[in-house]
N, C-alpha and C positions, 0 to 999 in steps of 0.2 A: 385581499383581490391582488389578481396578476398586473404589473405594472406594462404597457406593449412596448414602451422606449425603452424598457428595460433591456439591455445586452443580452443574449443567447449567453447562461452558464457556461464553465466547466464542467467536463465529467468528472467523478469522484468516486475513487475505485478504493476499496476498502482492503488491503490486503491482510488475512486473518488466514491465521490457525491457531490455535488454542493452544498444539504441542510448541513446545520449544527446537529448535534446533534444526528448523526443516527447511532454512535457508529464505524466510520471511521479509528479513531487515536487507540481506543479500539481492533479493529479488526485486523490493522497494526501490533500493538504491541505483542498482543498475538498469531495470528496466526506466526509471524517471531518466536519467541519464540516458538511456537510448533513444527517449520518445523526448528528450529536446536535442539531440545530437541529428533526429529529424525533421527538426524544427519546429517541433511543439513545444507551447511555452508552460512549465511545469512546475507544482508548488508540494514540496513534501511533507506531509505535516506528520512529525514524530509524536507518535504518541504512546511509545511505552517508554514508562519510568528508566530503563535503563541508559534512555538515549543511544544506542548505538547507533542509530541512519544520523543523529547529528556528527558524533566521531568519526565514522566513514566517511561524511561529506567534508570534515576539516574544521568543524563549530569546535573551535577552544573553550573549557567549561567556562574563563574568563567573559566569554563573548555570550553567554546566555544568562543574561539577566533578565530578559521577558522571555517567556518560556511560554511552549504549549498551554499550558494551565494557565498562565496570564490569560492567554487569548480566548480559550474557553469559558472564562469567567467572568471574562467583560472586563478585568482590567485593564488590558490595553488592545491597542485598536490595530488592525492587518498594517498600518502603514510602522507602528513599532515593533509588532512582531514577526514580520516576514525578515529575512535575510536573503541575500543573495549568495552562491556557491562560486568555488573557482570552475564552475563547468559551466558552460554558455547557457540559458535558457532554467535554467534548472537553481530554484528556489526551494528556501525550507523555514518552516519553522519548527524551531530546537525544545530539546524535551530535556527536561532532570530529574532529580529525584522527587523534586513536589507530587509531579503526577502521582505517587503510589500511595498517598492519603487520601487520594479523591473519591475512593469509594465512602470513606468516612465523610468527609467535609460535606460532600456534595447530598449523601441524604436525604436529608433536611428541604432539599431544592424540588419544587416540583415539576419541576421543569430540566431537569438531572439528564436526562435521556435525551434531549434535543439543545443542548448544550452548543455542542459540535456545528450541529445542523445551520441554527441559527449562525454561528459565529461566522460560517464558510461562507451561508447566503445574504450578510449585508452586504446593501447597494457600496459602501468600501470597498469592497473584493473586485467591484468593475473594472476599478482604474488598471489593475495589475492586467489581468485578461489573458489569465490560465487558459488553457485548452483542457487542461487535465490536473487533478488534484490526489496525489497519492496517501494512502494516509497508512501510514507503518504502527499497526496494533501490535499490543502486549501479547505477549503467551499464555492467554488465559481470557475466560468468557465473561468480565468483569463489564464494571460502568461504562469503564473506558472504549472498553470493543465494542459494549451496543451504542453509546456515542456514534462509532466511527458507521457504524453500518443504518443507524438511523439516517447518517447524510449522506452516504453513498446511493449510488446510482446501480455498482454493482459489487457485488464482493470474488474478488482475486484468491484462490484460494492455492497456496503453494505446497504440493504434495510429498513427500520425501519418497524416495525408491525403497521403502525398507518394508520388514515386515508388520503387519498390524498398522500399518496405513489408512489403507481405505478404512478401519474401524475403529479409529480417529473422529473419521467424517460426518459419523453418523448425528453426534449431539452438537457439530459447527449447522448439521442439515437444517434440524429440528428448531434451532437459535433462528436462522434465516428464515424459516417459515415463522416462526411467532413475531421475529419481526418485522417481516412482510404484510401478516394481520392485523398487527398491531397498531402500526406507528409509521411503516414506512412499506405500504402496498405498490409501490415502484420498485424495491430492492428487486433485485435476480442474482442469479451467481454468475459471476462476468467470465468466468472462467476456473478451470486449475490446470496449474504445470508442475510436469514432474521433474523437483531437483534430485541433486548430487547423485544425477542417472549416471550408472555404470555398463556399457554394453556388453561390455566381458564378463557380465555378472548375471549369472541366470536367474538371480530374486529381481534383481531390477527389471528384465526383460519380463518376466512375471505380471509384476508389481503394474507396469504398463499394460501387460496385457487385461489385467483383472478390472485397474481403471477405464481403459476403452469400452470394457464390455458391460460395464456397469455403469459408466456416465457418460460416454458416447461422445457426441460432440462437443460436453462440455470441455473436455481437455484438447489444450492445446496439442498441437502438432509438432512443436518445438517442444524438444526438451533440454532441461539445462545437464549440462555433464559434471561430475566431480571433475575440479579443474583448480591445481593449485594457483596458479595466478589468480581467480577468484578468491580464495581463499586468503591471501597474503595482501590483496590489495586494498582493504579497511585499516588495516598496522599503518600506513603509508595514507589514510586520512584521502582516501580517492575512488571513482568508479574503477571499477576494471577496465573499462573503455578507457581510460587514462592511463592507467598504470600499464598495463600490455593490450595494447587496441587491436595485435590480429591474434588473441589467446580465442581458443577456442570457447571460454566463457564469455569475452567479448562476442563472437560470432554469433552465439546462442542471446544473450539477451538484446543482440539488434536483431533476430528474426523473431526474437518473439513481439519485437515492439510493433514492426511491421506485421505481424499477424493480427496483432491487436489490432492497428487503427484498422487492417482490411476488415473485420470482424466488425467496425465501429461505422464504417462506410459504409457496408451489405445491411446494416441496424436501418441505419438515416434513412438508405433506401427502398428498404422493405416498411 
């Protein structure tokens, strides 16, 4: 039963692509930072056992006593799991390699696909008043990724500007369709964002053309360029918006955040 007195919840986006090295974690960190900079209150959920998003936001391993795994299985409250980062308005639930055994440990749990959804929608989360929750998914279509998509309102897909990029989308699209049919009828493809784009490279231009021809308005107008500052920022444990605020990478993620916010406003009005 819906509680009419409960505040409107945050918009939950799963940043997902089963391929590794497509800029998924980079997009989660820097889009989150750009949304936070724009005045949104943002939670990043690190659902990747590698924990790169946690590292990229300066959460040392010594400060990961309570992790995403603890949160989704109910061993930790939101107050225990959520940490602030050095970036204003941006919080995180950090990950460790504990998540790598989730497939095996959760297999006997009848609600294994709904654990993250239930954790994110518990009433204790309301006090944080997040506007957006971004989930950094692992580079595979496993139980963790399924949990993210069952939880989410939309799937945000980073697409690397390289050969075979579109071919890798077909399995992901099938998975999204299956989850929509069986577990989360409200799931939609929020959008596809082209990453590692080199405007001097004919291949990048061809991938963009193919993506827009095949996916139309699902593809964001903003493209994320290949940018040395984007690559360097994680080693300094900070978003590129902090590391080099005037870089092309920072400019691109700010533009992506504004485009996402604009789309959401249109969706609400429509």
